[in-house]
C-alpha positions as CSV (number, residue, x, y, z in Angstrom):
1,M,-97.9,19.4,10.1
2,L,-98.9,17.1,7.2
3,I,-95.3,15.7,6.9
4,L,-95.2,14.9,10.4
5,I,-98.4,13.0,10.2
6,L,-97.2,10.9,7.4
7,I,-94.0,10.3,9.0
8,F,-95.7,8.9,12.1
9,I,-98.0,6.9,9.9
10,F,-94.9,5.5,8.2
11,V,-93.2,4.8,11.4
12,G,-96.3,3.1,12.8
13,I,-96.8,0.8,9.6
14,Y,-93.1,-0.1,9.5
15,G,-93.3,-0.8,13.1
16,V,-96.2,-3.2,13.1
17,S,-94.7,-4.8,10.1
18,Y,-91.3,-5.6,11.7
19,F,-92.8,-7.0,14.8
20,L,-94.8,-9.3,12.6
21,K,-91.9,-10.5,11.0
22,L,-90.0,-10.7,14.0
23,Q,-92.6,-13.2,15.5
24,Q,-92.6,-15.1,12.5
25,A,-88.8,-15.4,12.7
26,E,-89.2,-16.3,16.2
27,Q,-91.6,-19.0,15.5
28,Q,-89.0,-20.8,12.6
29,V,-86.1,-20.2,14.9
30,N,-87.6,-22.0,17.7
31,E,-88.8,-24.6,15.5
32,A,-85.2,-25.2,14.3
33,I,-84.2,-25.4,18.1
34,V,-86.5,-28.2,18.8
35,H,-85.3,-30.2,15.5
36,I,-81.9,-29.9,17.0
37,S,-83.0,-31.0,20.3
38,E,-84.6,-34.2,18.4
39,N,-81.4,-34.8,16.6
40,D,-83.1,-33.9,13.3
41,Y,-80.2,-31.7,12.1
42,K,-81.0,-31.8,8.6
43,K,-84.5,-30.1,9.3
44,A,-83.1,-27.6,11.5
45,I,-80.1,-26.7,9.0
46,D,-82.9,-26.3,6.3
47,Q,-85.1,-24.2,8.3
48,L,-82.1,-22.1,9.7
49,K,-81.1,-21.4,6.1
50,D,-84.5,-20.3,5.2
51,V,-84.7,-17.8,8.0
52,I,-81.0,-16.3,7.2
53,S,-82.2,-15.8,3.8
54,A,-85.8,-14.4,4.6
55,Y,-84.7,-12.0,7.5
56,K,-82.2,-9.5,7.3
57,Y,-82.5,-8.3,10.8
58,P,-79.2,-8.8,12.8
59,V,-81.4,-9.6,15.8
60,V,-82.7,-12.6,14.0
61,K,-79.6,-13.4,12.0
62,A,-77.1,-13.6,14.5
63,P,-78.6,-16.5,16.7
64,A,-79.9,-18.2,13.6
65,M,-76.1,-18.3,12.2
66,F,-74.9,-19.5,15.6
67,L,-77.6,-22.2,15.5
68,L,-76.7,-23.3,11.9
69,G,-73.2,-23.7,12.7
70,E,-74.0,-25.8,15.9
71,A,-76.7,-28.0,13.6
72,F,-73.8,-28.5,11.0
73,E,-71.3,-29.5,13.7
74,R,-73.5,-32.0,15.3
75,N,-74.4,-33.3,11.9
76,G,-70.5,-34.0,11.3
77,D,-70.2,-31.3,8.6
78,Y,-67.4,-29.6,10.2
79,E,-66.5,-27.7,7.0
80,N,-69.7,-25.9,6.7
81,A,-69.8,-25.3,10.6
82,I,-66.4,-23.7,10.5
83,E,-67.5,-21.4,7.6
84,T,-70.9,-20.6,9.2
85,H,-69.1,-19.3,12.4
86,Q,-66.4,-17.5,10.6
87,N,-69.1,-15.6,8.8
88,L,-70.9,-14.6,11.7
89,I,-67.7,-13.3,13.4
90,A,-66.8,-11.5,10.3
91,D,-70.2,-9.5,9.9
92,S,-69.8,-6.5,11.9
93,S,-73.5,-5.8,11.8
94,L,-74.0,-9.1,13.7
95,V,-71.2,-8.5,16.1
96,Q,-72.9,-5.6,17.4
97,T,-75.9,-7.8,18.3
98,G,-75.7,-9.5,21.4
99,N,-73.0,-11.9,22.2
100,W,-73.9,-14.8,19.5
101,Y,-70.6,-14.0,17.9
102,V,-68.4,-14.8,21.1
103,Q,-70.3,-18.3,21.5
104,S,-68.8,-18.6,17.4
105,V,-65.5,-17.6,18.7
106,I,-65.5,-20.5,21.3
107,S,-67.1,-23.0,19.0
108,L,-64.5,-22.3,16.3
109,S,-61.7,-22.6,18.5
110,R,-63.0,-26.1,19.9
111,L,-63.5,-27.2,16.2
112,Y,-60.0,-26.4,15.2
113,R,-58.5,-27.7,18.6
114,Q,-60.4,-31.0,18.0
115,G,-58.8,-31.8,14.8
116,V,-61.7,-31.9,12.5
117,S,-59.9,-29.4,10.1
118,T,-56.2,-29.0,9.6
119,I,-54.8,-26.0,11.9
120,T,-51.4,-24.8,11.3
121,S,-49.1,-23.3,14.1
122,Q,-49.9,-20.0,12.6
123,K,-53.6,-20.3,12.9
124,T,-53.4,-21.5,16.3
125,E,-51.6,-18.5,17.4
126,L,-54.1,-16.3,15.7
127,L,-57.0,-18.3,17.6
128,E,-54.9,-17.6,20.9
129,E,-54.9,-13.8,20.1
130,Y,-58.4,-13.5,19.2
131,L,-59.6,-15.5,22.3
132,S,-57.5,-13.3,24.5
133,S,-58.9,-10.0,22.7
134,T,-62.3,-11.4,23.1
135,I,-61.8,-11.8,26.8
136,V,-60.6,-8.1,27.0
137,S,-63.5,-6.9,25.2
138,I,-66.0,-8.8,27.3
139,R,-64.5,-7.9,30.6
140,E,-64.6,-4.3,29.4
141,K,-68.4,-4.6,28.5
142,K,-69.1,-6.2,31.8
143,R,-67.3,-3.4,33.6
144,V,-69.4,-0.7,31.7
145,Q,-72.4,-2.7,32.4
146,E,-71.8,-2.8,36.1
147,R,-70.8,0.6,36.5
148,G,-73.2,2.3,34.3
149,E,-70.4,4.4,33.0
150,S,-71.8,5.1,29.1
151,I,-74.9,6.8,28.3
152,K,-74.1,5.8,24.7
153,D,-74.1,2.0,26.0
154,E,-77.3,2.3,27.8
155,F,-78.9,3.8,24.9
156,L,-77.6,1.1,22.8
157,E,-78.9,-1.5,25.1
158,L,-82.4,0.5,25.3
159,L,-82.5,0.4,21.6
160,H,-81.6,-3.3,21.4
161,A,-84.4,-4.2,24.0
162,L,-86.9,-2.3,21.7
163,K,-85.8,-4.3,18.5
164,I,-86.2,-7.6,20.3
165,L,-89.5,-6.8,22.3
166,N,-91.5,-9.9,22.7
167,Y,-88.9,-12.0,20.6
168,T,-88.1,-15.1,22.9
169,L,-85.9,-17.8,21.8
170,M,-85.8,-21.2,23.3
171,V,-82.1,-20.5,23.8
172,E,-80.6,-17.6,25.3
173,D,-77.8,-15.3,24.5
174,I,-75.5,-16.0,27.5
175,S,-74.4,-13.6,30.3
176,Y,-70.9,-11.8,30.3
177,D,-69.6,-14.1,33.3
178,E,-70.7,-17.2,31.7
179,L,-68.7,-16.2,28.6
180,L,-65.7,-14.9,30.4
181,V,-65.6,-18.8,31.8
182,D,-66.1,-20.4,28.5
183,L,-63.7,-18.2,26.9
184,N,-61.1,-18.8,29.3
185,T,-61.7,-22.5,29.3
186,E,-61.3,-22.6,25.8
187,L,-58.1,-20.5,25.9
188,G,-56.5,-23.0,28.6
189,L,-57.4,-25.9,26.6
190,L,-55.8,-24.6,23.4
191,N,-52.6,-23.9,25.3
192,I,-52.9,-27.5,26.4
193,Q,-52.8,-28.3,22.9
194,K,-49.9,-26.0,22.3
195,K,-48.0,-27.9,25.1
196,E,-47.5,-24.6,26.8
197,Y,-48.7,-26.3,30.2
198,E,-47.9,-23.4,32.5
199,K,-50.0,-21.1,30.8
200,A,-52.8,-23.5,30.5
201,E,-52.5,-24.4,34.3
202,D,-52.5,-21.0,35.3
203,I,-55.6,-20.2,33.5
204,L,-57.8,-23.5,34.4
205,L,-56.9,-23.4,38.1
206,K,-58.9,-20.3,38.2
207,L,-61.8,-21.8,36.8
208,N,-64.4,-24.4,38.9
209,T,-66.2,-25.9,36.0
210,P,-66.4,-29.7,34.7
211,L,-64.6,-28.8,31.6
212,A,-61.8,-26.8,33.2
213,R,-61.0,-29.4,35.6
214,F,-61.1,-32.0,32.8
215,G,-58.5,-29.8,31.1
216,L,-56.5,-29.8,34.0
217,A,-56.7,-33.5,34.5
218,R,-55.5,-34.1,31.2
219,L,-52.7,-31.6,31.8
220,Y,-51.7,-33.7,34.9
221,L,-51.7,-36.8,32.9
222,E,-49.6,-35.3,30.0
223,T,-47.0,-33.9,32.4
224,G,-46.2,-37.0,34.6
225,K,-48.6,-35.9,37.6
226,E,-50.9,-39.1,36.7
227,M,-52.4,-39.5,40.4
228,K,-53.5,-35.9,40.4
229,G,-55.0,-36.3,36.9
230,I,-56.8,-39.5,37.9
231,K,-58.3,-38.1,41.1
232,L,-59.5,-35.2,39.1
233,L,-61.2,-37.5,36.5
234,E,-62.5,-39.6,39.5
235,E,-64.4,-36.4,40.9
236,L,-65.6,-35.4,37.3
237,L,-67.4,-39.0,36.9
238,Q,-70.5,-37.6,38.5
239,Y,-70.8,-35.0,35.6
240,D,-70.2,-37.3,33.0
241,N,-73.6,-37.5,30.7
242,T,-72.1,-38.6,27.4
243,G,-69.7,-41.3,28.9
244,K,-66.4,-39.5,27.5
245,I,-65.0,-38.6,30.7
246,K,-65.5,-42.2,31.8
247,S,-63.8,-43.6,28.8
248,Y,-60.7,-41.2,29.1
249,Y,-60.5,-42.1,32.8
250,I,-60.6,-45.8,32.0
251,T,-58.0,-45.7,29.1
252,S,-55.6,-43.4,31.1
253,V,-55.9,-45.2,34.5
254,L,-55.3,-48.6,32.7
255,H,-52.1,-47.2,30.8
256,Y,-50.8,-46.1,34.0
257,A,-51.6,-49.0,36.0
258,E,-49.6,-51.1,33.2
259,N,-46.8,-49.1,33.7
260,L,-46.8,-49.4,37.5
261,Y,-47.2,-53.1,37.3
262,N,-44.3,-53.7,34.9
263,N,-42.2,-51.5,37.1
264,K,-43.3,-53.8,39.9
265,K,-45.2,-51.3,41.9
266,Y,-48.0,-53.8,42.7
267,S,-49.3,-51.8,45.6
268,E,-50.2,-49.0,43.6
269,A,-51.2,-50.6,40.5
270,I,-53.7,-53.4,41.8
271,P,-56.1,-50.8,43.3
272,L,-56.3,-48.8,40.1
273,F,-57.1,-52.2,38.2
274,K,-59.8,-53.3,40.6
275,S,-61.2,-49.6,40.0
276,I,-61.6,-50.5,36.3
277,A,-62.9,-53.9,36.7
278,T,-65.7,-52.3,39.1
279,L,-66.4,-49.2,36.9
280,D,-66.4,-50.7,33.4
281,K,-67.7,-54.2,33.8
282,N,-67.9,-56.6,30.8
283,S,-65.5,-54.9,28.8
284,E,-62.1,-55.8,27.2
285,H,-60.5,-52.9,29.7
286,S,-62.3,-54.9,32.7
287,E,-61.2,-58.3,31.4
288,L,-57.3,-57.2,31.0
289,S,-57.6,-55.5,34.5
290,L,-59.1,-58.6,36.2
291,F,-56.3,-60.9,34.6
292,Y,-53.5,-58.2,35.9
293,V,-55.0,-58.7,39.6
294,A,-55.6,-62.6,38.9
295,K,-51.7,-62.7,37.8
296,Y,-50.6,-60.6,40.9
297,Y,-52.3,-62.9,43.5
298,Y,-50.8,-65.8,41.6
299,T,-47.4,-64.7,41.9
300,E,-48.0,-63.7,45.8
301,R,-49.0,-67.4,46.0
302,K,-52.5,-66.2,47.1
303,Y,-54.3,-69.0,45.1
304,S,-57.6,-68.8,46.3
305,T,-57.9,-65.0,45.8
306,S,-56.6,-65.6,42.2
307,L,-59.0,-68.2,41.3
308,S,-61.6,-65.8,42.4
309,Y,-60.5,-63.4,39.9
310,I,-60.3,-66.0,37.1
311,D,-63.5,-67.1,37.6
312,L,-64.8,-63.7,37.3
313,I,-62.9,-63.6,33.9
314,L,-64.4,-66.9,32.6
315,S,-67.9,-66.3,33.6
316,N,-68.3,-62.8,32.0
317,S,-69.4,-62.0,28.5
318,V,-65.9,-61.0,27.3
319,V,-63.4,-63.8,26.0
320,S,-60.0,-61.5,25.2
321,K,-58.1,-63.2,28.2
322,D,-60.4,-66.3,28.7
323,E,-57.5,-68.7,27.3
324,E,-54.7,-67.2,29.5
325,A,-57.0,-67.2,32.4
326,L,-57.9,-70.7,31.9
327,L,-54.2,-71.7,31.7
328,L,-53.3,-69.8,35.0
329,K,-56.1,-71.8,36.5
330,G,-54.6,-74.9,35.7
331,Y,-51.0,-73.6,36.9
332,I,-52.6,-72.7,40.4
333,Y,-54.0,-76.1,40.6
334,Y,-50.8,-77.8,39.8
335,D,-48.9,-75.5,42.4
336,R,-51.2,-76.5,45.2
337,Q,-50.5,-80.3,44.2
338,E,-54.3,-80.6,43.1
339,F,-53.0,-82.6,40.1
340,L,-56.1,-84.2,38.9
341,Q,-58.0,-80.7,39.2
342,A,-55.1,-79.4,37.3
343,L,-55.3,-82.3,34.4
344,K,-59.1,-81.5,33.8
345,V,-58.3,-77.8,33.3
346,F,-55.8,-78.5,30.8
347,H,-57.9,-81.2,29.2
348,N,-60.8,-78.7,28.8
349,F,-58.7,-76.1,27.5
350,L,-57.5,-78.4,24.4
351,K,-61.1,-79.4,24.2
352,T,-62.5,-75.8,24.0
353,Y,-59.4,-74.2,22.1
354,P,-58.0,-76.9,19.6
355,Y,-56.6,-74.4,17.2
356,S,-55.2,-72.0,20.0
357,E,-51.5,-70.9,19.8
358,R,-51.3,-71.9,23.3
359,T,-52.3,-75.6,22.4
360,K,-48.6,-76.8,22.7
361,T,-48.6,-75.3,26.1
362,A,-51.5,-76.9,27.5
363,Y,-50.6,-80.5,25.9
364,E,-47.0,-80.0,27.7
365,W,-48.7,-79.3,31.1
366,K,-51.3,-82.0,30.5
367,S,-48.6,-84.4,30.1
368,L,-46.8,-83.2,33.0
369,C,-49.7,-83.9,35.0
370,E,-50.4,-87.3,33.7
371,R,-46.8,-88.2,34.7
372,T,-47.1,-86.9,38.0
373,L,-50.2,-88.7,38.8
374,K,-48.7,-91.9,37.4
375,Y,-45.7,-91.2,39.5
376,L,-47.9,-90.7,42.6
377,G,-49.8,-93.8,41.7
């Protein structure tokens, strides 16, 4: 009887000590999460390292290691980010604690796929296999959870719930459904990287998330289905909080539009150039697009329309196409037989750009205007 009393006292003391430490760990991890949200990655990294060192409990260590990997990545320390995620995945005690390791699998694949570290074809194959096997594992866990097939699993879940009683982090371990979407998306993107487009398309078509649709858009652009890719990107612009989709869209559309223009498919190219000019005002992409449009209307002898686009080029803050646009303005006035206006434009060009490589051309046209005016009296 005395032994039983001593056991209960020990368990009670240990339990109180455990939950007090868990509360301390919760506070420190949540402070690190705040530091990450405020872009103070160094503070977050230092605090998470302290947590991992001080608390050996898997329920603390697993999320802390995942967050440490994320903090390293955001701080641009990709080598330590990769190492941290690898350590989490390799630790069997942490794999049994929630699904933080699955999020590390996704982060690790993304880091390698984005080229922050050298990746061999062998490593790519291993990543694909690991993503695929993790998908199978999570599907099985989800099936067991939905059907309640395993008393052992229910007991383990109850035990885990007791271990983290009143332990609440500001970021949550995500659900099986969310994990499956993220894992499949990453697998699809990895297959694009490997140029296994059919496999990638088959995976990504089943997913309705912005990242999956962005992957599909990239796939279509890489496989000659440019308009399908561009339309997808246009739909995704509303979800673009970072500007990355907009940047990719503009670069892709400009490249495609230039190819169309060079192949004399003007009816397809011009609307795309106009779209870029509207979406990305006061940029070199916009300037170049406006110049293509002005040049097109000039060749079509729609001089007034061409002049309106030239004025847009000359009045904005970008100067990359100003010289060519000003010369084009002179050509238009000359073609409209407004020789005095043309002469003024070429004179203005020589005054504004005395050291331009186009100076010779401007001199020749200025002389032509002067001769024409003299001939006309």
